[in-house]
C-alpha positions as CSV (number, residue, x, y, z in Angstrom):
1,M,0.0,0.0,0.0
2,D,1.3,3.4,-1.0
3,L,0.7,5.7,1.9
4,Q,1.9,8.7,-0.1
5,Y,-0.8,8.0,-2.7
6,L,-3.4,7.3,0.0
7,F,-2.9,10.6,1.9
8,L,-1.4,13.1,-0.6
9,N,-3.2,12.4,-3.8
10,G,-6.9,13.0,-4.7
11,D,-6.9,11.2,-8.1
12,G,-8.2,7.7,-8.7
13,R,-10.1,5.3,-6.5
14,I,-9.5,3.2,-3.4
15,A,-11.4,0.1,-2.1
16,R,-13.1,-0.1,1.3
17,R,-10.1,-1.9,2.9
18,D,-7.7,0.9,2.0
19,F,-10.2,3.4,3.2
20,W,-10.5,1.8,6.6
21,I,-6.7,1.4,6.9
22,G,-6.3,5.1,6.1
23,I,-9.0,6.0,8.6
24,A,-7.3,4.0,11.3
25,I,-3.9,5.6,10.6
26,L,-5.5,9.1,10.7
27,I,-7.3,8.4,14.0
28,V,-4.1,7.1,15.7
29,T,-2.0,9.9,14.2
30,N,-4.5,12.5,15.3
31,I,-4.7,11.2,18.9
32,L,-0.9,11.1,19.2
33,L,-0.5,14.5,17.7
34,S,-3.2,16.0,19.9
35,I,-1.5,14.5,23.0
36,V,2.0,15.6,22.1
37,L,1.1,19.1,20.8
38,G,-1.4,19.6,23.7
39,L,1.4,19.0,26.2
40,I,3.9,21.2,24.3
41,G,1.3,23.9,23.8
42,S,0.3,23.9,27.5
43,M,4.0,24.2,28.5
44,I,4.6,27.1,26.1
45,G,1.4,29.1,26.3
46,G,-1.0,27.4,28.8
47,M,-4.5,26.5,27.8
48,W,-4.4,28.8,24.7
49,G,-1.1,27.4,23.5
50,A,-2.6,23.9,23.7
51,I,-5.8,24.9,22.0
52,I,-3.9,26.7,19.1
53,L,-1.4,23.8,18.5
54,V,-4.0,21.1,18.7
55,G,-6.3,23.1,16.4
56,I,-3.5,23.6,13.8
57,A,-2.9,19.9,13.9
58,G,-6.6,19.2,13.3
59,L,-6.5,21.6,10.3
60,V,-3.5,19.9,8.9
61,M,-5.0,16.4,9.4
62,A,-8.1,17.6,7.5
63,I,-6.1,17.5,4.2
64,P,-5.2,13.8,4.2
65,G,-8.7,13.0,5.5
66,Y,-10.2,14.9,2.6
67,L,-8.0,13.2,0.0
68,L,-8.8,9.8,1.4
69,M,-12.6,10.5,1.3
70,V,-12.2,11.9,-2.3
71,K,-10.7,8.7,-3.6
72,R,-13.3,6.6,-1.8
73,S,-16.2,8.8,-3.2
74,N,-14.6,8.4,-6.6
75,D,-14.9,4.6,-6.2
76,R,-18.6,5.1,-5.3
77,D,-18.8,7.3,-8.5
78,Y,-20.1,10.3,-6.6
79,P,-19.4,13.9,-7.3
80,Q,-16.9,15.3,-4.8
81,T,-19.4,18.0,-3.6
82,Y,-20.5,16.3,-0.4
83,V,-16.9,15.4,0.6
84,Q,-16.0,19.1,0.0
85,A,-19.0,20.2,2.2
86,L,-18.0,17.8,5.0
87,T,-14.4,19.0,4.9
88,A,-15.6,22.6,5.0
89,L,-17.7,21.8,8.0
90,N,-14.8,20.0,9.7
91,I,-12.5,23.0,9.1
92,A,-15.2,25.4,10.4
93,F,-15.5,23.2,13.5
94,Q,-11.7,23.3,14.0
95,L,-11.6,27.1,13.7
96,Q,-14.6,27.5,16.0
97,A,-12.9,25.3,18.6
98,M,-9.7,27.4,18.4
99,V,-11.5,30.7,18.6
100,L,-14.3,29.9,21.0
101,P,-13.0,27.4,23.5
102,M,-15.3,26.0,26.2
103,T,-16.1,28.4,29.0
104,M,-16.8,27.6,32.6
105,G,-20.5,27.1,31.9
106,G,-19.9,24.8,29.0
107,Q,-20.4,25.4,25.3
108,S,-23.2,27.5,24.0
109,L,-26.3,25.9,22.5
110,L,-25.2,27.0,19.0
111,A,-21.8,25.4,19.5
112,N,-23.5,22.2,20.7
113,L,-25.8,22.1,17.7
114,F,-22.9,22.7,15.4
115,S,-21.0,19.8,17.0
116,I,-24.0,17.5,16.6
117,A,-24.3,18.5,12.9
118,I,-20.7,17.8,12.3
119,A,-20.9,14.5,14.1
120,L,-23.9,13.4,12.1
121,A,-22.4,14.4,8.8
122,G,-19.2,12.6,9.6
123,L,-21.0,9.5,10.7
124,W,-23.1,9.5,7.5
125,A,-19.9,9.9,5.4
126,L,-18.2,7.1,7.3
127,V,-21.1,4.7,6.8
128,D,-21.6,5.7,3.2
129,L,-17.9,5.5,2.2
130,G,-16.8,2.8,4.5
131,F,-19.6,0.2,4.2
132,F,-21.2,0.5,0.8
133,Q,-19.6,-1.1,-2.2
134,G,-18.0,1.0,-4.9
135,T,-18.9,0.8,-8.6
136,R,-17.8,-2.4,-10.4
137,G,-15.5,-1.9,-13.4
138,P,-14.1,1.4,-14.5
139,N,-15.9,4.6,-13.9
140,R,-15.2,8.2,-14.8
141,Y,-12.6,8.3,-12.0
142,G,-10.5,5.4,-13.2
143,P,-10.3,1.6,-13.1
144,D,-11.8,-0.6,-10.4
145,P,-9.3,-0.8,-7.5
146,L,-10.3,-4.4,-6.9
147,E,-9.5,-5.6,-10.4
148,V,-6.1,-7.2,-10.7
149,P,-4.3,-6.3,-13.9
150,Q,-3.8,-9.3,-16.0
151,T,-0.2,-10.1,-17.0
């Protein structure tokens, strides 16, 4: 498996197995980055330092996540519009979390509703891209990733 292709290229198609491997790698990487950068940020700038560094890591991690979802949506022969919308929501959520951190009374109702909307959209994309089969044979995005080239 070519990790560079998986996370840094939006062309072509990937199968469900590669999608789940990519998701697992992104989750583990995001957790580790959040812990390390949170500790570094809190040592440097307290709570705000941790929030800013973890937020920047989340924004950076949105790029390989977006490219992974694009290739999987290509396999499902979908236009990339909904993946772009989900990524835009994710980036907006990351920015909101960096600018308006939780206060003593908890998050506002608007922030909670925004979080729920992001979670539902992400869950829908995860189910749609991760569990449903891609198109068989070549489609407008390239050859079927499950077909083995004949030699």
